Residue frames as qw, qx, qy, qz and C-alpha x, y, z in Angstrom:
[[0.542, -0.531, 0.054, 0.649, 3.01, -17.98, 1.61],
 [0.412, 0.134, 0.412, 0.802, 3.45, -16.59, -1.84],
 [0.060, -0.755, -0.494, -0.427, 0.20, -14.62, -1.80],
 [0.467, -0.822, -0.214, 0.246, 0.92, -13.11, 1.55],
 [0.575, -0.324, 0.206, 0.723, 4.38, -12.14, 0.35],
 [0.255, 0.387, 0.497, 0.734, 3.02, -10.46, -2.75],
 [0.243, -0.854, -0.419, -0.189, 0.51, -8.53, -0.69],
 [0.551, -0.672, -0.044, 0.494, 3.29, -7.42, 1.59],
 [0.483, 0.013, 0.362, 0.798, 5.23, -6.22, -1.45],
 [0.050, 0.651, 0.463, 0.599, 2.31, -4.15, -2.70],
 [0.413, -0.869, -0.266, 0.056, 1.66, -2.65, 0.77],
 [0.577, -0.459, 0.105, 0.668, 5.36, -1.72, 1.03],
 [0.353, 0.293, 0.450, 0.766, 5.19, -0.12, -2.41],
 [0.138, -0.803, -0.460, -0.353, 2.18, 1.89, -1.43],
 [0.541, -0.760, -0.134, 0.335, 3.96, 3.06, 1.73],
 [0.525, -0.152, 0.258, 0.797, 6.93, 4.22, -0.37],
 [0.123, 0.534, 0.479, 0.686, 4.60, 6.15, -2.73],
 [0.351, -0.855, -0.376, -0.071, 2.78, 7.66, 0.33],
 [0.573, -0.580, -0.015, 0.579, 6.12, 8.89, 1.74],
 [0.379, 0.164, 0.370, 0.832, 6.97, 10.47, -1.58],
 [0.119, -0.720, -0.471, -0.496, 3.59, 12.30, -1.57],
 [0.518, -0.782, -0.262, 0.227, 4.14, 13.28, 2.04],
 [0.548, -0.297, 0.114, 0.774, 7.51, 14.81, 1.15],
 [0.174, 0.422, 0.452, 0.767, 5.94, 16.78, -1.70],
 [0.327, -0.802, -0.452, -0.217, 3.25, 18.09, 0.65],
 [0.590, -0.643, -0.113, 0.476, 5.78, 19.08, 3.32],
 [0.480, -0.007, 0.278, 0.832, 7.95, 20.74, 0.59],
 [0.024, 0.566, 0.463, 0.682, 4.99, 22.85, -0.62],
 [0.416, -0.801, -0.368, -0.225, 3.65, 23.82, 2.85],
 [0.651, -0.599, -0.118, 0.451, 6.60, 24.26, 5.14],
 [0.342, 0.878, 0.013, 0.334, 8.11, 27.73, 4.79],
 [0.397, -0.874, 0.255, -0.114, 10.30, 27.92, 7.85],
 [0.354, 0.597, -0.716, 0.079, 13.13, 25.43, 6.71],
 [0.802, -0.294, 0.393, -0.341, 11.64, 22.46, 8.49],
 [0.013, -0.424, 0.888, 0.179, 13.36, 19.13, 8.11],
 [0.709, 0.153, 0.574, -0.381, 10.18, 17.18, 7.59],
 [0.745, 0.585, -0.171, -0.272, 10.72, 16.97, 3.83],
 [0.263, 0.597, -0.754, 0.070, 14.22, 15.56, 4.28],
 [0.395, -0.190, 0.827, -0.351, 12.96, 12.98, 6.77],
 [0.786, 0.363, 0.302, -0.400, 10.13, 11.88, 4.53],
 [0.640, 0.645, -0.389, -0.152, 12.61, 11.44, 1.69],
 [0.012, -0.516, 0.831, -0.207, 15.03, 9.61, 3.92],
 [0.635, 0.034, 0.668, -0.387, 12.25, 7.20, 4.99],
 [0.764, 0.544, -0.028, -0.345, 11.36, 6.76, 1.32],
 [0.430, 0.627, -0.649, -0.012, 14.92, 5.74, 0.41],
 [0.234, -0.338, 0.853, -0.321, 15.18, 3.37, 3.33],
 [0.712, 0.205, 0.538, -0.403, 11.88, 1.71, 2.53],
 [0.693, 0.619, -0.248, -0.275, 12.86, 1.48, -1.15],
 [0.184, 0.533, -0.822, 0.083, 15.99, -0.38, -0.20],
 [0.474, -0.066, 0.793, -0.376, 13.88, -2.77, 1.96],
 [0.750, 0.437, 0.206, -0.452, 11.53, -3.23, -0.94],
 [0.544, 0.629, -0.533, -0.154, 14.29, -4.09, -3.34],
 [0.061, -0.352, 0.909, -0.213, 15.75, -6.57, -0.82],
 [0.621, 0.129, 0.633, -0.444, 12.31, -8.17, -0.40],
 [0.754, 0.547, -0.113, -0.345, 12.01, -8.56, -4.19],
 [0.331, 0.571, -0.751, 0.018, 15.49, -10.11, -4.37],
 [0.314, -0.198, 0.846, -0.383, 14.60, -12.45, -1.52],
 [0.741, 0.309, 0.357, -0.478, 11.34, -13.43, -3.21],
 [0.665, 0.594, -0.388, -0.233, 13.11, -14.21, -6.44],
 [0.136, 0.490, -0.842, 0.182, 15.79, -16.22, -4.61],
 [0.430, -0.057, 0.793, -0.427, 13.23, -18.22, -2.62],
 [0.016, 0.147, 0.891, 0.429, 11.13, -18.91, -5.75],
 [0.153, 0.591, 0.635, -0.474, 8.07, -16.99, -4.55],
 [0.335, 0.791, -0.022, -0.511, 8.43, -14.46, -7.43],
 [0.724, 0.149, 0.535, 0.410, 9.02, -15.30, -10.99],
 [0.005, -0.545, 0.264, 0.795, 10.59, -12.77, -13.35],
 [0.706, 0.518, 0.407, -0.261, 8.66, -12.64, -16.56],
 [0.643, -0.062, 0.516, 0.562, 11.65, -12.18, -18.88],
 [0.362, 0.886, 0.156, -0.244, 10.96, -9.01, -20.76],
 [0.161, 0.825, -0.469, -0.269, 13.24, -8.72, -23.75],
 [0.514, -0.251, 0.809, 0.136, 13.95, -12.43, -24.18]]
């Protein structure tokens, strides 16, 4: 279960990065005031919130172990 969860986290992170790149592309190519950039950034924010919630759930369930930087 832990391995599948970590793979899901990586896939979710890649989707967030893809949406950020998609927003950059739309921002550079759309000249007519299209809302595609705003929608891509909105999706990125929503997916980032889900990703943070998944990380918190993984730590709470014991599937992820924080490595303690700065201790």
